[in-house]
C-alpha positions as CSV (number, residue, x, y, z in Angstrom):
1,M,66.5,-66.2,-33.8
2,S,66.9,-63.0,-35.9
3,A,69.4,-60.1,-35.5
4,P,68.3,-57.3,-33.8
5,D,66.3,-54.5,-35.7
6,T,70.0,-51.6,-35.8
7,T,68.0,-50.0,-38.5
8,L,67.6,-46.1,-37.6
9,S,65.4,-43.7,-38.1
10,P,65.9,-40.7,-40.8
11,A,67.1,-37.3,-39.2
12,P,64.6,-35.1,-39.4
13,V,65.6,-32.9,-42.3
14,R,65.9,-29.2,-41.6
15,R,64.2,-26.7,-42.8
16,R,66.0,-24.0,-44.9
17,L,65.2,-20.6,-45.4
18,H,64.0,-20.4,-49.1
19,P,66.2,-18.0,-51.1
20,A,63.0,-15.9,-52.6
21,W,62.6,-14.4,-48.8
22,T,66.4,-13.2,-48.5
23,V,65.3,-11.7,-52.3
24,A,62.2,-9.9,-50.7
25,A,64.3,-8.8,-48.0
26,V,66.8,-7.1,-50.6
27,A,64.1,-5.9,-52.2
28,F,62.4,-4.3,-49.6
29,L,65.5,-2.5,-48.3
30,A,65.9,-1.1,-52.3
31,L,62.7,0.3,-51.7
32,V,63.7,2.0,-48.5
33,G,66.7,3.6,-50.0
34,A,64.8,4.7,-53.1
35,A,61.9,6.2,-50.8
36,G,63.9,9.2,-49.7
37,F,62.9,11.5,-52.3
38,R,59.2,10.7,-52.1
39,A,59.6,12.3,-48.6
40,A,61.9,15.3,-50.2
41,P,59.7,17.7,-52.3
42,G,57.4,18.9,-49.6
43,V,59.8,19.5,-47.6
44,L,62.2,21.1,-49.4
45,M,60.4,23.4,-51.2
46,I,59.7,26.1,-48.4
47,P,63.8,26.1,-47.7
48,L,64.5,26.0,-51.8
49,Q,61.5,29.1,-52.3
50,N,63.2,31.4,-49.3
51,E,66.7,30.9,-51.2
52,F,66.3,31.6,-54.7
53,G,62.3,32.7,-55.1
54,W,61.0,30.4,-56.8
55,S,57.6,29.6,-56.9
56,T,55.3,26.9,-55.9
57,T,54.1,26.4,-59.7
58,V,58.2,26.0,-60.4
59,L,58.9,23.7,-58.2
60,S,55.6,21.8,-58.5
61,A,56.8,21.2,-62.1
62,A,60.0,19.9,-61.4
63,V,58.0,17.0,-59.1
64,S,55.5,16.7,-61.9
65,I,57.9,15.6,-64.6
66,N,59.4,13.7,-61.7
67,L,56.4,12.1,-61.3
68,V,55.8,11.7,-65.1
69,L,59.2,9.7,-65.7
70,F,58.3,7.8,-62.5
71,G,55.1,6.5,-64.3
72,L,55.9,6.1,-68.1
73,T,59.8,4.5,-66.6
74,A,57.8,1.7,-65.2
75,P,56.2,-0.5,-67.6
76,F,59.7,0.0,-69.7
77,A,61.7,-1.0,-66.3
78,A,59.6,-4.2,-66.4
79,A,60.2,-5.1,-69.4
80,L,64.2,-4.7,-69.0
81,M,64.1,-6.0,-65.6
82,E,62.8,-9.3,-68.1
83,R,65.6,-9.1,-70.6
84,F,68.2,-8.0,-68.5
85,G,67.7,-9.4,-65.0
86,I,65.8,-7.4,-61.7
87,R,69.9,-6.9,-60.0
88,A,71.2,-4.9,-63.1
89,V,67.9,-2.6,-63.2
90,T,67.7,-2.1,-59.6
91,A,71.2,-0.8,-59.2
92,V,71.6,1.2,-62.0
93,A,68.3,3.2,-61.3
94,L,69.8,3.6,-57.3
95,M,72.9,4.6,-58.9
96,L,70.4,7.1,-61.0
97,I,68.5,8.5,-57.4
98,G,72.0,9.1,-55.8
99,A,73.5,11.5,-58.6
100,G,70.3,13.0,-59.1
101,S,70.1,13.9,-55.5
102,A,73.9,14.7,-55.0
103,L,74.0,16.9,-58.4
104,T,70.9,19.1,-56.0
105,V,73.3,20.6,-54.1
106,L,75.1,22.6,-57.1
107,V,71.9,23.9,-58.4
108,T,71.1,27.9,-58.8
109,Q,69.3,27.9,-61.6
110,S,65.5,26.7,-61.9
111,W,66.2,25.0,-65.3
112,Q,68.7,23.0,-62.9
113,I,66.3,21.6,-60.0
114,L,64.3,20.1,-63.2
115,L,67.1,18.6,-64.4
116,T,67.9,16.5,-60.8
117,W,64.4,16.4,-59.0
118,G,62.7,15.9,-62.6
119,L,65.0,13.6,-64.8
120,L,67.7,12.1,-63.1
121,I,65.4,10.9,-59.7
122,G,62.4,10.3,-61.7
123,L,64.4,7.9,-64.5
124,G,65.6,5.9,-61.6
125,T,62.7,5.9,-59.3
126,G,60.7,4.9,-62.2
127,S,62.8,1.9,-62.7
128,M,62.1,1.3,-59.0
129,A,58.3,1.7,-58.9
130,L,56.0,-0.6,-57.3
131,V,55.9,-2.3,-60.8
132,F,59.7,-3.5,-59.1
133,A,57.8,-5.3,-56.0
134,A,55.1,-6.8,-58.5
135,T,58.1,-8.6,-60.9
136,V,60.1,-9.7,-57.5
137,A,56.3,-11.4,-56.3
138,N,55.5,-12.7,-59.6
139,T,59.1,-14.0,-60.5
140,W,60.3,-15.5,-57.1
141,F,56.9,-16.8,-55.0
142,A,54.3,-19.1,-56.7
143,K,51.9,-18.1,-53.3
144,S,51.3,-15.5,-51.3
145,R,51.9,-13.2,-54.0
146,G,49.4,-10.9,-52.8
147,L,51.4,-10.9,-49.1
148,V,54.5,-9.9,-50.7
149,I,53.2,-7.3,-53.2
150,G,51.8,-5.3,-49.6
151,I,55.3,-5.7,-47.8
152,L,57.2,-4.6,-50.7
153,T,54.8,-1.5,-50.9
154,A,55.0,-0.9,-47.5
155,G,58.7,-0.5,-48.4
156,S,58.5,2.6,-50.1
157,A,56.3,3.8,-46.8
158,A,59.3,2.8,-44.6
159,G,61.6,4.6,-46.6
160,Q,59.6,8.0,-46.3
161,L,59.2,6.7,-42.2
162,V,62.9,6.6,-41.9
163,F,64.3,9.5,-44.2
164,L,61.1,12.2,-43.7
165,P,61.9,13.1,-40.1
166,F,65.7,13.0,-40.6
167,I,65.4,15.5,-43.7
168,A,62.6,17.6,-42.2
169,Q,65.4,18.6,-39.7
170,L,68.6,18.7,-41.8
171,A,66.2,21.1,-44.3
172,Q,66.1,23.6,-41.3
173,D,69.4,23.3,-39.7
174,P,71.9,22.7,-41.2
175,G,70.0,23.4,-44.5
176,W,68.7,21.5,-47.4
177,R,71.5,20.5,-49.1
178,Q,72.5,18.2,-46.3
179,A,69.1,16.9,-47.0
180,S,69.9,16.4,-50.4
181,L,73.0,14.5,-49.5
182,L,71.2,12.0,-46.9
183,I,68.8,11.1,-49.5
184,A,71.6,10.3,-51.9
185,A,73.8,8.4,-49.4
186,G,70.5,6.1,-48.4
187,A,70.1,5.0,-52.4
188,L,73.5,4.4,-52.9
189,A,74.1,2.6,-49.6
190,V,71.7,0.0,-50.4
191,V,73.4,-0.8,-53.9
192,P,76.2,-3.4,-52.9
193,L,73.7,-5.5,-51.6
194,V,71.8,-5.5,-54.3
195,L,74.6,-6.7,-56.2
196,K,75.0,-9.3,-53.9
197,F,71.8,-10.8,-53.0
198,L,69.4,-9.6,-55.1
199,K,69.2,-12.8,-57.7
200,N,67.0,-12.4,-60.9
201,S,65.4,-15.8,-60.8
202,P,64.9,-18.7,-58.6
203,A,66.6,-20.7,-61.8
204,E,69.4,-18.9,-62.1
205,I,70.4,-20.8,-58.3
206,G,68.6,-23.9,-59.2
207,V,65.2,-23.6,-56.9
208,L,61.8,-23.5,-57.7
209,P,59.4,-20.4,-56.7
210,Y,58.2,-20.5,-53.1
211,G,55.4,-22.4,-53.0
212,A,55.6,-24.2,-56.4
213,A,55.5,-27.9,-56.7
214,P,58.1,-29.8,-58.1
215,A,57.2,-31.1,-61.8
216,A,55.7,-34.5,-62.0
217,A,56.7,-37.3,-64.1
218,G,54.8,-36.5,-67.6
219,G,53.6,-33.4,-66.1
220,T,54.3,-29.6,-65.5
221,A,55.0,-28.2,-62.1
222,G,52.4,-26.1,-59.8
223,A,54.5,-23.1,-61.2
224,D,57.0,-22.3,-63.7
225,S,60.4,-21.1,-63.5
226,T,59.4,-17.7,-63.4
227,G,57.2,-18.5,-60.3
228,R,53.6,-18.2,-62.4
229,E,51.3,-20.7,-61.4
230,A,49.9,-23.0,-63.6
231,G,46.7,-22.1,-64.8
232,A,46.8,-18.9,-63.8
233,H,45.7,-17.4,-66.8
234,E,48.8,-17.7,-68.9
235,T,47.2,-17.2,-71.9
236,A,43.9,-15.5,-72.6
237,G,41.5,-16.0,-75.2
238,P,38.0,-14.5,-76.0
239,E,36.1,-16.8,-73.7
240,S,38.2,-16.7,-70.5
241,A,37.1,-14.7,-67.8
242,G,38.1,-11.3,-66.9
243,T,39.2,-10.4,-70.5
244,E,35.9,-9.5,-72.1
245,A,36.8,-8.4,-75.8
246,A,40.4,-9.1,-75.7
247,G,40.1,-11.4,-78.4
248,P,42.9,-14.3,-79.8
249,E,45.8,-11.3,-79.7
250,I,46.3,-12.3,-75.8
251,A,46.0,-15.9,-76.0
252,A,49.0,-16.2,-78.9
253,H,51.1,-13.7,-77.0
254,G,50.1,-14.1,-73.4
255,V,53.7,-15.8,-72.7
256,A,56.6,-13.3,-71.5
257,E,59.4,-13.5,-74.0
258,P,62.1,-12.0,-71.3
259,R,64.9,-11.7,-74.9
260,R,62.9,-9.8,-76.6
261,N,63.7,-6.1,-77.5
262,A,62.6,-4.6,-73.9
263,A,60.9,-1.1,-75.0
264,V,59.0,-3.4,-78.1
265,R,57.7,-5.9,-75.7
266,A,56.6,-3.3,-73.8
267,L,54.6,-1.8,-76.5
268,Q,52.9,-4.9,-77.6
269,V,51.6,-5.6,-74.1
270,L,50.5,-2.3,-74.1
271,K,48.5,-2.7,-77.5
272,R,46.9,-6.0,-76.3
273,A,46.2,-4.6,-72.7
274,S,44.4,-1.8,-74.1
275,K,41.9,-3.6,-75.8
276,V,40.3,-5.0,-72.2
277,R,38.5,-2.8,-70.6
278,T,39.2,-3.5,-67.4
279,F,43.0,-2.6,-68.0
280,W,41.1,1.0,-68.4
281,A,39.4,1.1,-65.0
282,L,42.5,0.2,-63.6
283,V,44.2,3.1,-65.2
284,A,41.5,5.4,-64.4
285,G,41.1,4.4,-60.9
286,F,45.2,4.6,-60.3
287,A,45.4,7.9,-62.1
288,I,43.4,8.9,-59.3
289,C,44.9,7.1,-56.6
290,G,48.3,8.8,-57.6
291,A,46.3,12.4,-57.7
292,T,45.4,11.9,-54.2
293,T,48.9,10.4,-52.6
294,N,51.8,11.7,-54.4
295,G,50.3,14.1,-56.4
296,L,48.3,16.0,-53.2
297,I,49.4,14.7,-49.6
298,G,53.0,14.0,-50.7
299,T,54.3,17.3,-52.6
300,H,51.4,19.7,-50.9
301,F,50.7,18.6,-47.3
302,I,53.6,20.4,-46.0
303,P,53.0,23.7,-47.5
304,S,49.7,23.6,-47.2
305,A,49.8,22.7,-43.3
306,H,52.5,25.6,-43.2
307,D,50.0,27.7,-44.6
308,H,47.7,27.4,-41.6
309,G,50.8,28.1,-39.0
310,M,51.7,24.6,-38.3
311,P,55.8,24.4,-38.0
312,E,57.4,22.2,-41.3
313,T,58.3,19.7,-38.4
314,T,55.7,19.1,-36.9
315,A,53.8,18.4,-40.6
316,A,57.1,16.3,-41.5
317,G,56.0,14.8,-38.1
318,L,53.0,13.7,-39.2
319,L,53.2,12.4,-43.2
320,A,55.7,10.2,-41.3
321,V,53.1,8.8,-39.4
322,V,51.1,8.4,-42.6
323,G,54.3,6.2,-43.5
324,L,54.1,4.5,-40.5
325,F,50.3,3.4,-41.1
326,D,51.0,2.8,-44.8
327,I,53.0,0.1,-43.5
328,V,50.4,-1.4,-41.8
329,G,47.7,-0.7,-44.4
330,T,49.6,-2.0,-47.2
331,I,50.5,-5.3,-45.8
332,A,47.1,-6.1,-44.7
333,S,45.7,-5.1,-47.9
334,G,48.0,-8.0,-49.2
335,W,46.7,-10.3,-46.5
336,L,43.2,-9.0,-47.6
337,T,43.9,-9.3,-51.3
338,D,44.7,-12.9,-51.1
339,R,41.5,-13.7,-49.8
340,F,38.7,-11.5,-51.1
341,N,37.6,-9.6,-54.0
342,P,40.2,-7.2,-55.0
343,R,37.3,-5.0,-57.1
344,I,35.8,-4.4,-53.7
345,L,38.7,-3.8,-51.9
346,L,39.5,-0.7,-54.1
347,A,35.9,0.7,-53.9
348,V,36.2,-0.2,-50.2
349,Y,39.5,2.5,-50.5
350,Y,39.2,5.1,-52.6
351,Q,35.4,5.9,-51.2
352,F,37.5,6.1,-47.6
353,R,40.2,8.4,-49.0
354,G,37.5,10.7,-50.8
355,I,35.7,10.9,-46.8
356,G,39.4,11.8,-45.6
357,L,40.1,14.9,-48.4
358,L,36.5,16.0,-48.3
359,V,37.0,16.8,-44.6
360,L,40.8,17.6,-44.0
361,P,40.7,21.5,-44.9
362,L,38.9,21.8,-41.6
363,L,41.2,20.0,-39.8
364,L,44.6,22.3,-40.6
365,S,45.5,24.6,-38.0
366,A,48.6,25.4,-36.2
367,T,48.5,22.6,-33.7
368,V,47.7,19.0,-34.1
369,Q,44.5,18.5,-32.9
370,P,42.8,15.2,-31.9
371,S,40.6,14.8,-35.2
372,M,44.2,15.6,-37.4
373,I,45.3,12.1,-35.6
374,V,42.5,10.4,-36.8
375,F,42.8,11.7,-40.6
376,V,46.3,10.7,-40.3
377,V,45.7,7.3,-39.1
378,I,43.4,6.7,-41.4
379,Y,44.7,8.1,-45.0
380,G,48.3,6.0,-43.8
381,L,46.2,2.4,-43.8
382,D,44.7,3.5,-47.1
383,W,47.6,5.5,-49.0
384,V,48.5,2.5,-51.3
385,A,46.6,-0.4,-49.9
386,T,45.3,0.2,-53.3
387,V,48.5,-1.5,-54.5
388,P,47.8,-5.3,-54.0
389,P,44.4,-5.5,-55.6
390,T,45.4,-3.5,-58.5
391,A,48.4,-5.7,-58.9
392,A,46.1,-8.9,-58.1
393,I,43.7,-8.0,-61.4
394,C,46.5,-7.5,-63.3
395,R,47.7,-11.1,-62.9
396,Q,44.6,-12.7,-63.1
397,V,43.3,-11.1,-66.2
398,F,46.5,-10.6,-68.0
399,G,48.8,-13.2,-66.8
400,A,52.4,-13.7,-68.3
401,D,51.8,-10.0,-68.9
402,G,50.4,-8.9,-65.7
403,S,54.1,-7.5,-64.6
404,V,54.2,-5.2,-67.6
405,V,50.7,-4.5,-67.5
406,F,51.1,-3.4,-64.1
407,G,53.5,-1.1,-65.1
408,W,51.3,0.7,-67.6
409,V,49.0,0.9,-64.7
410,F,51.5,2.6,-62.7
411,A,52.4,4.7,-65.5
412,A,49.1,6.5,-65.0
413,H,48.9,6.5,-61.2
414,Q,52.0,8.8,-61.9
415,L,50.5,10.7,-64.9
416,G,47.6,11.3,-62.1
417,A,49.9,12.5,-59.5
418,A,52.2,14.9,-61.6
419,A,49.1,16.7,-63.5
420,A,47.6,16.9,-59.6
421,A,51.2,18.2,-58.1
422,L,51.3,21.2,-60.8
423,A,47.4,21.7,-60.6
424,A,47.5,22.1,-56.4
425,G,50.6,24.8,-57.0
426,A,48.8,26.6,-59.5
427,V,45.7,26.9,-57.0
428,R,47.9,27.9,-54.2
429,D,49.5,30.8,-56.5
430,A,46.1,31.7,-57.8
431,T,43.9,31.6,-54.6
432,G,46.7,31.8,-51.4
433,Q,45.1,28.1,-50.4
434,Y,44.9,24.7,-51.1
435,T,41.2,24.2,-50.0
436,Y,39.4,23.7,-54.1
437,A,42.2,21.3,-54.6
438,W,41.3,19.1,-51.9
439,F,37.8,19.2,-52.4
440,A,38.5,18.1,-56.0
441,A,40.0,15.6,-55.1
442,A,37.9,14.3,-52.7
443,A,35.3,14.3,-55.8
444,M,37.5,12.2,-57.9
445,C,37.9,9.5,-55.1
446,T,34.5,9.2,-55.3
447,I,34.5,8.2,-59.2
448,A,37.6,5.9,-58.7
449,A,35.2,3.8,-55.8
450,V,32.3,3.3,-58.8
451,I,34.8,2.6,-61.4
452,S,36.0,0.2,-59.2
453,A,32.9,-1.7,-58.0
454,S,31.8,-1.7,-61.9
455,I,35.2,-4.2,-63.1
456,R,33.8,-7.5,-64.2
457,K,33.3,-10.2,-61.8
458,D,34.5,-12.5,-63.7
459,A,38.0,-10.7,-63.6
460,R,38.5,-12.6,-60.1
461,K,38.9,-15.8,-60.9
462,P,40.3,-16.6,-64.9
463,E,39.3,-20.2,-66.4
464,S,42.4,-22.4,-65.8
465,V,44.9,-23.5,-68.8
466,P,44.5,-26.9,-69.5
467,V,47.8,-29.1,-68.8
468,P,48.7,-31.6,-70.9
469,A,49.3,-34.9,-69.9
């Protein structure tokens, strides 16, 4: 008689939340904390003019310096994150934003606002730019990257949504200085969370990126320790799809070298990327994207609405609604980017934005009409929906260099924003209204749509890199 079978069934393995999602959550909060200043210039411009008598052009120049540094810092910040880690760079950036915002309360001369709004906050926000979202997604995630980039990008919109109503209220009573201190507090409050929970890489805590398969015997993992998918165009030669005439230089240098000098790496990536037509298409489109978001709407929507008799708090509320729908639109864009051709998505986004800007001068009035609500909702859905498909194209075409390349593309975004912020302020001072600025922006969006649609189709699916047996 055989012994009874006493073998116990193995207990079900409890699934734990992958650490990548904790990192993504802290990164989201960091972007929220850093976004406070993005909501501030449009709200604080009129109070500063009333107190100091500074022209719209002077204050627009401060915003332009901020936007230039915001953009030019981004590619170097991406390389610095590779060299020193995501955590250290992010913490320093948040402290720069906090210091710049806090010191703003002491300004008495126009050059001082250029220093605080422009230099300090520009360097801080540049290091926390959207390239931060791309770096976190590429490092920690082997799948669902488009969705993650969309969620993290929405963090900036969420920051605008959180801060803008309070900044607008404080700017009126008790005053703009208290609003500046709120921005500083928002940035500094996130620093402890960053230092404790924002890990630099999966390897730091002994895990694989989310969605990566363990390495098979004698082979390689589905994704390496930095979260890049095997076969995701880690190297690129002249025959690889989407690289056009990049030549063997990308093939020789496509793999990231995190221990090299950050500035040298950023510049070398720029040199390689500049030989690829797709890079210049993305640069042109993203420059127009920046001009029509941060540069115009973000900086001048509230003053323009005020010119038409709308209270500043009401206009700030509308801009906050833009931020609310931006969250929805950007996350949805990330989901779509994982499933559809990103160049087509870009073309559609830019064209819809151009239509909105074309009709905006007809919608502005002393009161909020239903047509304005429709504009705010549509513009919000489209605000930075361009980020996930742009980041995806950078990753597909440039492989391991993708995050740094996206940093340079984002630099063009901010240069476009800076030029538009300054130009719109000059138009307002010269003509007494913003109408010509809105029409010019609408025309530029059509140009961006055409450029995006012309990006080569084969840039979407690069050839897989052979994996040794």
